[in-house]
PLY file of the C-alpha trace (Angstrom):
ply
format ascii 1.0
element vertex 69
property float x
property float y
property float z
element edge 68
property int vertex1
property int vertex2
end_header
85.77 -18.29 -13.68
84.87 -14.35 -15.11
82.47 -14.48 -18.27
82.69 -13.37 -21.54
82.48 -9.73 -22.03
79.08 -8.42 -23.67
80.19 -7.89 -27.13
78.53 -4.51 -28.51
79.02 -3.14 -31.85
77.75 0.21 -32.54
77.24 1.28 -35.83
76.96 5.03 -37.24
76.76 6.56 -40.74
75.99 10.08 -41.70
75.52 10.70 -37.57
76.76 11.45 -33.94
76.89 9.14 -30.83
77.44 10.97 -28.13
77.69 8.54 -25.44
76.83 5.01 -24.46
75.95 4.04 -20.54
76.10 1.15 -19.09
75.81 -0.28 -15.41
78.55 -3.01 -15.76
82.15 -2.91 -16.66
81.90 -6.11 -18.23
81.24 -5.11 -21.89
83.50 -4.84 -24.93
82.15 -1.56 -27.14
83.43 -0.75 -30.69
81.98 1.86 -33.09
81.79 1.02 -36.74
81.58 4.12 -38.30
80.84 3.88 -42.22
82.20 7.44 -42.74
85.55 6.85 -41.13
85.37 3.73 -43.06
85.10 5.58 -46.35
87.34 7.83 -45.80
90.02 5.08 -44.70
89.14 3.01 -48.00
90.73 5.76 -50.21
93.31 6.66 -48.32
96.35 4.56 -48.65
98.11 5.54 -45.42
94.88 4.36 -43.47
94.91 0.37 -44.60
94.65 -1.05 -41.11
92.22 1.44 -40.04
90.48 0.43 -42.84
90.81 -3.40 -42.26
89.65 -2.68 -38.84
86.30 -1.31 -39.91
86.09 -4.16 -42.16
87.05 -6.80 -39.83
84.20 -5.15 -37.48
81.18 -5.01 -40.30
81.73 -9.03 -40.56
81.83 -9.44 -36.71
78.72 -7.21 -36.50
77.03 -9.81 -39.01
77.90 -12.61 -37.01
76.14 -11.07 -33.63
72.93 -11.75 -34.22
69.80 -9.24 -34.44
69.56 -6.97 -31.45
68.78 -3.49 -33.24
67.87 -0.71 -31.31
65.86 1.82 -33.86
0 1
1 2
2 3
3 4
4 5
5 6
6 7
7 8
8 9
9 10
10 11
11 12
12 13
13 14
14 15
15 16
16 17
17 18
18 19
19 20
20 21
21 22
22 23
23 24
24 25
25 26
26 27
27 28
28 29
29 30
30 31
31 32
32 33
33 34
34 35
35 36
36 37
37 38
38 39
39 40
40 41
41 42
42 43
43 44
44 45
45 46
46 47
47 48
48 49
49 50
50 51
51 52
52 53
53 54
54 55
55 56
56 57
57 58
58 59
59 60
60 61
61 62
62 63
63 64
64 65
65 66
66 67
67 68
């Protein structure tokens, strides 16, 4: 029985994430980029992307507080 992968959501706003490293392949990583989200919000052709960011933003709120500064 395999365990559920560790869930990581990286939030970016006005910055750059260069990489994410792990010693495990049992992780799931998504990047919530607020700059891209803002652009997608105003682009009718990027509605699906914007909805993805909204969903990711809501999911980030449910994961618990494990922030690195």
